[in-house]
C-alpha beads as a LAMMPS data file, in Angstrom:
LAMMPS data file: protein, C-alpha beads

61 atoms
60 bonds

1 atom types
1 bond types

-500.0 500.0 xlo xhi
-500.0 500.0 ylo yhi
-500.0 500.0 zlo zhi

Masses

1 110.0

Atoms # bond

1 1 1 406.445 331.707 361.237
2 1 1 409.284 332.477 362.931
3 1 1 409.625 333.667 366.133
4 1 1 412.284 335.022 368.671
5 1 1 413.960 333.413 371.484
6 1 1 415.150 336.236 372.975
7 1 1 414.077 340.457 373.698
8 1 1 416.089 342.397 371.532
9 1 1 417.629 345.101 373.046
10 1 1 417.514 349.102 372.894
11 1 1 420.822 349.706 371.186
12 1 1 419.842 347.302 367.763
13 1 1 416.619 348.186 367.339
14 1 1 418.137 352.168 367.450
15 1 1 421.093 351.495 364.797
16 1 1 418.195 349.880 362.973
17 1 1 416.547 352.688 362.200
18 1 1 419.960 355.740 362.573
19 1 1 419.296 356.327 358.944
20 1 1 415.295 357.347 359.662
21 1 1 416.431 360.407 361.294
22 1 1 415.195 364.453 360.143
23 1 1 418.226 366.177 359.012
24 1 1 418.750 370.258 359.054
25 1 1 419.540 371.026 355.468
26 1 1 423.429 372.655 355.848
27 1 1 423.318 376.182 354.696
28 1 1 425.893 378.527 354.256
29 1 1 427.054 382.499 353.243
30 1 1 426.939 383.378 349.094
31 1 1 430.256 384.627 348.189
32 1 1 428.668 386.885 345.797
33 1 1 424.740 388.619 347.727
34 1 1 425.866 387.511 351.764
35 1 1 422.526 385.845 351.875
36 1 1 422.467 382.274 353.153
37 1 1 421.173 378.994 351.192
38 1 1 421.116 375.647 351.477
39 1 1 424.395 374.159 350.747
40 1 1 424.920 372.041 347.054
41 1 1 422.486 374.965 345.472
42 1 1 421.718 378.093 343.773
43 1 1 421.669 381.365 345.307
44 1 1 418.126 381.566 345.769
45 1 1 418.666 386.412 346.413
46 1 1 421.028 386.355 343.261
47 1 1 421.203 383.034 341.462
48 1 1 425.017 382.369 341.922
49 1 1 426.758 378.677 342.532
50 1 1 430.414 378.381 342.819
51 1 1 430.789 382.750 341.902
52 1 1 429.526 381.870 338.616
53 1 1 426.464 383.168 337.201
54 1 1 424.153 380.285 336.917
55 1 1 420.216 381.559 336.908
56 1 1 419.962 384.608 336.025
57 1 1 417.283 387.328 338.096
58 1 1 415.760 390.438 336.862
59 1 1 415.498 393.700 339.184
60 1 1 412.992 393.650 341.223
61 1 1 410.598 396.181 340.397

Bonds

1 1 1 2
2 1 2 3
3 1 3 4
4 1 4 5
5 1 5 6
6 1 6 7
7 1 7 8
8 1 8 9
9 1 9 10
10 1 10 11
11 1 11 12
12 1 12 13
13 1 13 14
14 1 14 15
15 1 15 16
16 1 16 17
17 1 17 18
18 1 18 19
19 1 19 20
20 1 20 21
21 1 21 22
22 1 22 23
23 1 23 24
24 1 24 25
25 1 25 26
26 1 26 27
27 1 27 28
28 1 28 29
29 1 29 30
30 1 30 31
31 1 31 32
32 1 32 33
33 1 33 34
34 1 34 35
35 1 35 36
36 1 36 37
37 1 37 38
38 1 38 39
39 1 39 40
40 1 40 41
41 1 41 42
42 1 42 43
43 1 43 44
44 1 44 45
45 1 45 46
46 1 46 47
47 1 47 48
48 1 48 49
49 1 49 50
50 1 50 51
51 1 51 52
52 1 52 53
53 1 53 54
54 1 54 55
55 1 55 56
56 1 56 57
57 1 57 58
58 1 58 59
59 1 59 60
60 1 60 61
């Protein structure tokens, strides 16, 4: 079995794990209703995406 001759540095370990960090999703403002939604997704309030209706939302009762 392989056995390291020298200790691996902290920076090298951190570089290897750099893609495992939790990232907060980017938010955007809807151009139709002004509500916040996750970037590159349909607005949950009105159903618009990039200025066009993507999902027909029913009116609230």
